[in-house]
Each structure stands twice: as C-alpha cells, then as structure tokens.
N, C-alpha and C positions, 0 to 999 in steps of 0.2 A: 506495500501499500504504499502512495505516497503520498509526500503534505507539500502543497502547493504555495510556493510565496508571492508577492504580482507589491513587481517594486514603479512605481509614479508611473499608475496606468492610465496613464493621458488618451485614451486610445481607446474607441468602443472594442478593439478586438480582443483589447485584453479578455474585454465580460463577457466577450463568445465565443470564447474555452471554457467561460460557464453554463452554455445555455442549455446544455443536455448533463445532466448526471456523466460521471465519467467513473464506471467499473473498481478502478484501481489508484483510485484521488480520495483523497480522505475529506466531510464533509467542512471537515473546519479547514477554510486556506487562511493564510498570513496579510496581510496588508500592508503597506509599507511606503507614507508617502508622506507630500509634502501637503499640509491643510487649503483649501479650495475648490475651486469649482470643480476640477476634472475630478479628483476624489469623493467629490460626491456624487456627478453623475456615473462614476463608477458603479458605486453604491447601489442608489434607487435604480443601475437597469437588473442589478444583481436580483437587490428586492424583489424584482418586475418580474424575474424567472420565478423565485423563488412562488409570488402570490395567484399564479399564473394559473387558468382552470380551463387544459386539463396536461393533467403532464407538468406538477410544478417539479422545481429541485428543492433541495437542503442547505444551501452551502450557510454557512457562521464565518462570515469572517467577523477576523478581530485583526484591528485598527492599529496600529502604532503613526503616531504624526510624528516626522525629526526633518530637520532645518538640514541633514547627515541621514535620508532613506536606506542610501546604500551599505554606509556605515554600517547599519546600528543590521540593519536585513545579515549579511556577513557574521556581526557578533553576536548573536543571537540565535543565527541557524539553526530557523523554526523549521523548515524544511527542505528539498532536499531539490525540488525544480521552480527553476524563474521563469516566471512570464512576466514578458520587456515585451509590453508593447506601450511606444508615449512618443514620446519627445528625440524624432534620431540624429539630430545635428552629437555628436561625442558617445552614442548609441556600440556603438565598435568598441571605443576603449573600455564601460561598463560592461559588456559582452565577456572579455577577456579579462577583466577584473573577476567575474563567478568565478567564467573557465578555471582560472586560475587560486579560487578560492574553494575547488573542488564538488559546487554546483553546476548539475543540467541547469541549462537553457535552452527555451522555449521564445524565438525573440519576431517581434512581427517584422517586415521587409519596410522599410530598406536599412538593410545593413553600413549600407557604406554611400557618406554621403558629399567625403573630400576622401581627394585622391587617397591622405596618409592615411585613411582606415582601414587601407588595405591587408596592411602589417597586421594589426592588432584581428581580422577577421581571421587569417590566414594562423597563425596564432590559436585563436580560440578554438581551430577544428583541425590541429596536431592533436588527434587522441582520446582521449576520454577524461574527463566526462562529458558525454553528449553538446554539443550545441545547433541546434537546430532549428528551421524555419519554418510557421505553423502557420502555411499558404493551404488552403487545401481544395483550392481547383484541381486535383488530379485525382478526386474524389468522387466528381460532380457528377452524374450522373449521362449528362450531354459527353463532359467530355471524353468519360470511359468509353464511350459508342464511339467518336469521334479516333478514338485512342487504335479501337478494334481496328475500326473500318483500316487505317493508314498504312496497321501491323497483317491486315491480310493482302496479301502481292494479285494472289487473284481477282482481287475486287478495284483494289487501289492501282493493283502496278508499282513503279516508284518513282522517286521525286524526280524530278528534270535540273539534268543539269549542265541548260544552256541558257537559261534564265533564273530569275528569283524563285527560288519552290517553294515558299511561302510565303504569302502576305496578309499579316494581323493588323487587326489595329483596336483600340481600349478607351470607351469613354469611359471617364467620372467622374458619380455624379457629388454635386456639393453637397448637396438639399435630397437626405434617406430617413426612411422612415426602416428604426432598430426597434422589434420585438414593438411593434405599431402605435409607439413616436417618435414625434419630428429627432432627429440626431444636430446635437446641438458641438460645432468645430469652435475651438478654441482658436482664438486668434494667434498663434503660433501656426495653425498649424498652414497658414498663408504666408510664411518667411523663409523661405528655401536653406536658408542658414539653420536652419531650428528644423522643417519639415522636410526636405531635401528638397531638391527640382523635380517634379514629370521624369525624368529619362532617367531618373538612380528609382522610380520610389512607382510609378505606376507599369509602365514598364517591364518590373520585374517579371512582372505574372505573362506578358507574350515571349519573354524569354525563354523562361521555364516551361510553358508548353512549345516552343519551340524542338527544345532540346532532349523530350520528350517524346516527343510523334517521331526524332530524330535519331532515339534512342536504338544500337546497333546499329547503324545504315555509319558506311563505312570513312563517310564526305560528315565533319561536321560541320557545323552551321557556322555563316562568316559575313558578317553584320553588313548588308549593301550601303541604304540606306536608312536615313530616320527624320523625321519631322515631328517637331511638336508643335500646337497651339497653346499662347496664353489666353487666359480669359480675366477680364478684372473687376473686384469684388469690390466696387464705391460701399464705403462705411455709411453715408445714408442710406444707405438701403436695409441696413440692421440698428438703426439707432442712434450710428457714433459709436457704437459700444469697442472695446478691444477685444473683450470678448467671445464679440458676431460677428467679426468682418467677413460677413456672408454676403451675395446676395442668390436668392432664391431660383431655384433652376438653371445654375450656373453648375460648369461642366466643364473638366481639360478634357483637350484628345491628345490619343499619340497616333504614331501608325510606325511601323516596318518593315522592311521589306530582310527575309535571310535568304540561303542557298547555300 
C-alpha cells in the first residue's frame, strides 16, 4: 500500500489523480503547500469527489502549510509517492531533489521549461526510485484503437518515408469544466516563465503519441516543422484580478509534422 504526498498542487491534474479510488493507495493523503487559493481549489475538488453520487471517493487529506513545503515534505517523509502538478518553473530541480531523497515521483508535464532543466531530468531518470509522467493519453479508448490499427500492417500498411508521415494538431482550451464546475486558472498559468510556453507544454501530448505510434519502427520520428498561435488573454475580461487572467472560450493551438 502506497501513501501519496501532494506538493504545492497548483494544477487541477493533481486532484484528478484522486478522481477515482486507487486500490494500492491509502485513503489518507498528505498535502504540503503554501496557503492560498491554489490549495483551497485543490481541497474543494477532492471534497467534490468525496461527496459525488454515485461512486464517491473516501480521501482524507492531511494538510501542512509552510513557507518551504518541499523541505517539510522531505523532512517528515509521511509517504513514498509524491504527486507533482503545479508551477512548472523549477519543477525539474524539485523532481531531482525528491528523487535523490528516495521518493517516487509522478509529475505532470512539462518537465522542461528551460534548457538547463535537461540535466536535472536526466539525473532523475537515472535509476531507482521511479520518476514518471502522469499523462493518460495512451489509456484512452480511441487512442488505443488507433494504435492497434497503425500496428496492423494488413489494414494500415506502413509509414511513408517520402513526406511527413504523421501530422497532428492539438487545441488546448483555457476554459474547462472539471467535475461539473468551471475551472479557475491561476495567474501564473499565463506566464511562460512559470507555466512554460506552448512548445514545451501542449505538444508533449502529440510528441508522446507520435513516439507511441512508431514504436518498433526502424525510423525514429524527426521534427520537420512546427507552428504555434498565441492567444491574448485581456485582464478586463476577468475583472482585472491577477488570480484570473483568462478570457472566456480562449484556446491555444499548435501543430507539428514529423517523419
């Protein structure tokens, strides 16, 4: 049985790991965070999971607020698996410290925000304990069917080698409903120094899927071109609050071509 630890859960993906009961995880989970709206939103979403009908969960969050939540988490060691989904700036260094402190880490993407993050990521992936991404795209039913079709030569054939073999597009909506309630984006979601830019965030999904589709193929995917469209998020659309710098219905878009 694993005990889950949550460190500064500023992104709703942290709470989504608790959307359904986990047979190998204890109901009591430990949260280390700074006091603020992000912590309150996380706890509110977990509480909605516990109160929903049907299929409620039974999570019991134990919250520790501190100016240095990472230091407290490492010092107290109340669990063995750390869930990391929040501000991305500095995330690679945090993953490395947790890894070197003996914790398993399940971290949301992106891990890389700056080129210097690569050294920390490589160190975290070098041996036990486990450091892994929490994307669920490969478990999606439609994605699984596409993978099987691509892997069936009698139906799909083979990837072409005289032109881009895979063309993908991803649209990321800023406005979402999570468990039936509107999602509130924190102000730093729109700061590329903290959240990471589109090219290191959203395309993580399409790159992962491209690598999955060509798994076992002799030719590794090569990026030929990429384009990203920015999206303005005027503060006046959200009342000017730095907590909610979003525009209704906004989205960011990226496309890639690989061979």
